[in-house]
C-alpha positions in Angstrom: 0.0 0.0 0.0 1.1 3.6 -0.7 -0.1 4.9 2.7 2.5 5.2 5.5 1.1 5.2 9.0 1.8 8.2 11.3 4.1 6.2 13.7 6.3 5.3 10.7 6.2 8.8 9.4 7.6 10.0 12.8 10.5 7.7 12.4 11.1 9.0 8.9 11.0 12.6 10.2 13.7 11.8 12.7 15.9 10.0 10.2 15.4 12.9 7.7 16.4 15.4 10.3 19.5 13.4 11.1 20.5 13.2 7.4 19.9 17.0 6.9 22.3 17.7 9.8 25.0 15.6 8.1 25.2 17.6 4.9 28.4 19.4 4.0 28.5 23.2 3.9 28.6 23.2 0.1 25.6 20.9 -0.1 23.6 23.1 2.3 24.5 26.3 0.4 23.7 24.8 -3.0 20.5 23.1 -2.0 19.4 26.2 -0.1 20.2 28.4 -3.1 18.2 26.2 -5.5 15.3 25.9 -3.1 15.2 29.7 -2.6 15.2 30.4 -6.3 12.6 27.8 -7.1 10.2 29.1 -4.4 10.7 32.6 -5.6 9.8 31.5 -9.1 6.7 29.8 -7.8 5.8 33.0 -6.0 5.9 35.2 -9.1 3.9 32.5 -10.9 1.2 32.7 -8.2 1.3 36.5 -8.2 0.9 36.5 -12.0 -2.1 34.1 -11.8 -3.7 36.2 -9.2 -3.3 39.4 -11.2 -4.6 37.7 -14.4 -7.7 36.3 -12.7 -8.3 38.7 -9.9 -8.8 35.7 -7.7 -6.3 35.1 -4.9 -7.3 31.5 -4.5 -6.0 30.8 -8.0 -2.5 31.9 -7.0 -2.8 29.7 -3.9 -3.8 26.7 -6.0 -0.7 27.2 -8.2 2.0 28.1 -5.6 2.6 24.6 -4.2 4.3 23.6 -7.5 7.5 25.2 -6.1 7.3 23.3 -2.8 6.7 20.0 -4.7 9.8 20.5 -6.8 11.9 21.2 -3.8 10.7 18.2 -1.8 10.9 15.7 -4.7 14.4 16.8 -5.5 15.5 16.6 -1.9 16.6 20.2 -1.7 16.9 22.2 1.5 14.1 24.4 2.8 14.9 25.7 6.2 11.3 26.2 7.2 10.6 22.5 6.6 13.8 21.6 8.6 12.4 23.5 11.6 10.1 20.5 12.3 12.6 17.8 11.4 16.1 18.5 12.7 15.0 19.4 16.3 13.5 15.9 16.6 16.8 14.4 15.6 18.5 16.5 18.3 15.8 15.3 20.8 16.6 11.7 19.9 20.3 12.3 20.1 20.8 11.5 16.4 22.6 14.8 15.9 23.8 17.8 17.9 22.4 21.2 18.6 25.4 22.8 17.0 24.9 20.8 13.8 21.2 21.9 13.7 22.2 25.6 14.0 24.8 25.2 11.4 22.3 23.7 9.0 19.8 26.5 9.6 22.5 29.2 9.1 24.1 27.8 5.9 20.7 27.0 4.3 19.3 30.5 5.1 22.4 32.0 3.5 21.8 29.8 0.4 18.1 30.9 0.4 19.2 34.6 0.5 21.6 34.1 -2.4 19.1 32.1 -4.5 16.3 34.6 -3.9 18.5 37.5 -4.7 19.7 36.0 -8.0 16.1 35.3 -9.1 15.0 38.8 -7.9 17.6 40.4 -10.1 16.8 38.2 -13.2 13.1 38.6 -12.8 13.3 42.3 -12.2 15.3 42.7 -15.4 12.7 40.6 -17.2 9.6 42.5 -16.2 11.3 45.9 -16.6 12.8 45.1 -20.0 16.3 45.4 -18.7 15.3 48.4 -16.5 13.8 50.5 -19.3 10.1 50.0 -18.6 8.3 50.0 -15.2 4.8 49.6 -16.6 4.5 45.8 -16.0 1.8 45.1 -13.4 4.0 42.8 -11.5 6.3 45.8 -10.7 3.6 47.4 -8.6 2.5 44.1 -7.1 6.0 43.4 -5.7 6.4 47.0 -4.5 3.1 46.9 -2.7 3.8 43.5 -1.2 7.2 44.6 0.0 5.8 47.6 1.7 2.8 45.9 3.3 5.1 43.2 4.7 7.4 45.7 6.4 6.2 49.3 7.0 2.7 48.0 7.1 3.5 46.2 10.3 5.7 49.0 11.5 2.9 51.5 11.3 0.9 49.4 13.8 3.8 49.4 16.4 3.9 46.6 18.9 0.6 45.0 17.8 2.2 44.8 14.3 5.1 42.9 15.6 2.8 40.5 17.4 0.7 40.1 14.2 3.7 39.2 12.0 4.9 36.6 14.5 1.4 35.0 14.7 1.1 34.9 10.9 4.5 33.3 10.7 3.6 30.6 13.3 0.4 29.7 11.4 2.3 29.7 8.1 5.0 27.2 9.1 2.6 25.0 10.9 1.1 24.3 7.5 4.5 24.4 5.6 6.0 21.8 7.9 2.9 19.7 7.6 3.5 19.8 3.9 7.0 18.4 4.4 5.6 15.7 6.7 2.7 14.8 4.5 5.2 14.0 1.7 6.3 11.1 4.0 2.8 9.7 4.2 2.9 8.1 0.8 5.4 5.8 -1.1 4.2 6.9 -4.5 5.2 10.2 -6.3 1.6 11.0 -7.1 0.6 10.4 -3.5 3.4 12.6 -2.2 2.4 15.4 -4.5 -1.3 15.4 -3.6 -0.5 15.1 0.2 2.0 17.9 0.4 -0.1 20.2 -1.9 -2.9 20.6 0.6 -1.2 22.4 3.6 0.8 24.6 1.3 -2.4 25.8 -0.4 -3.8 26.6 3.0 -0.9 28.8 4.1 -0.5 30.8 0.8 -4.3 31.2 0.3 -4.6 33.0 3.7 -1.6 35.4 3.3 0.5 34.0 6.2 4.1 34.9 6.5 6.8 32.6 5.1 10.4 33.5 5.7 11.8 32.2 2.4 9.1 33.7 0.3 9.8 37.0 2.0 13.5 36.7 1.2 12.4 37.2 -2.4 9.4 39.4 -2.2 10.8 42.2 0.0 14.2 42.6 -1.7 12.6 42.4 -5.1 10.2 45.2 -4.2 13.1 47.2 -2.8 15.0 46.8 -6.1 12.0 48.1 -8.0 11.6 51.2 -5.8 9.7 50.2 -2.7 10.1 52.6 0.2 11.6 49.9 2.5 15.0 50.0 4.2 17.2 47.1 5.2 16.2 47.7 8.9 12.5 47.7 7.9 13.0 44.4 6.1 14.9 42.6 8.9 13.3 44.2 12.0 9.7 44.2 10.9 9.6 41.0 8.9 12.6 38.7 8.3 13.7 38.1 11.9 10.3 37.9 13.5 9.0 35.7 10.7 12.0 33.3 11.0 11.3 33.2 14.8 7.6 32.6 14.2 8.2 30.0 11.5 10.5 28.1 13.9 7.9 28.1 16.7 5.2 26.9 14.4 7.3 24.2 12.9 8.9 22.8 16.0 6.0 23.2 18.4 2.9 22.4 16.4 4.3 19.9 13.9 7.5 18.5 15.3 6.7 18.1 19.0 3.0 17.7 18.3 3.5 14.5 16.3 6.4 13.4 18.5 4.2 13.4 21.6 1.3 11.9 19.7 3.1 8.9 18.2 6.5 8.3 19.8 5.3 6.1 22.6 3.1 4.2 20.2 6.1 3.7 17.8 8.3 2.5 20.7 5.6 0.1 21.8 5.3 -1.2 18.2 9.0 -1.8 18.0 9.1 -3.6 21.3 6.2 -5.8 20.2 7.9 -6.6 16.9 11.1 -7.6 18.8 9.1 -9.9 21.1 7.5 -11.6 18.1 10.9 -12.2 16.5 12.4 -14.0 19.5 12.4 -17.9 19.6 9.5 -19.5 21.2 9.9 -20.6 24.8 9.9 -24.4 25.1 6.8 -26.1 26.5 7.0 -25.9 30.3 5.6 -29.5 30.5 8.8 -30.9 29.0 11.4 -28.6 30.5 12.5 -27.4 33.9 10.8 -24.5 35.6 11.1 -21.2 33.7 10.9 -17.8 35.2 8.1 -15.8 33.7 9.2 -13.5 30.9 12.9 -14.6 30.9 13.1 -17.8 28.9 15.8 -19.1 31.2 15.7 -21.7 34.0 15.0 -20.3 37.5 
């Protein structure tokens, strides 16, 4: 059967987190670079679909294509790793320092990948900087400003709002990464991971990697946003909120729900695989549960 049970999925999550922590610096940078660029490309596709149809839900239906490509190719998306590597640390399959190293190098890769795509896409829609009439120019400028100075104008409540939206976002994003483990077939993986990603994008939640493209792209095109606006009012709080949502609601939530059951299942399987105890009527007295003479 294609379906993988939750207890098995949990073990796959831990193993995946362990493997991610073992990547070399070059692998983390390159995989993070590619994932950032691909997600940025999916974002502009979704924005374009929304602009063409005037229906935000259409963009949300399309956006998961980027996430699917990233997962199927085994690239690194730090927001997905927020739910996986901490479990490997918890199970002592890797170390806290290796987890932080993965997050740091992959984020750097994301920033580079998003920046490269932002430059190339910006040159495309502005016809090499000669024409700013393309509708996506204003779309990116408005998105960049609303994601930064829009929150800043609200003050402290704005900071709370951006964190909450980031928590909700990565709860769904990490569920997407986990749902890909619930099937053994490519089609099953695609359908399973599509659902949570659609949910987050369709409701306008805050995703750190998407914002690594949207905000700098808007700034390049003329948005009234400074570096401090970007990092203080969006990037840092969104990264923090994404981490909380991933590790708390998905990682620890599933760990607490299924770890004991998985351990019980492993113990039961071990018992079933042990040789049968000889019949007590033809052997000496046996201590209960030991299989050895008293």
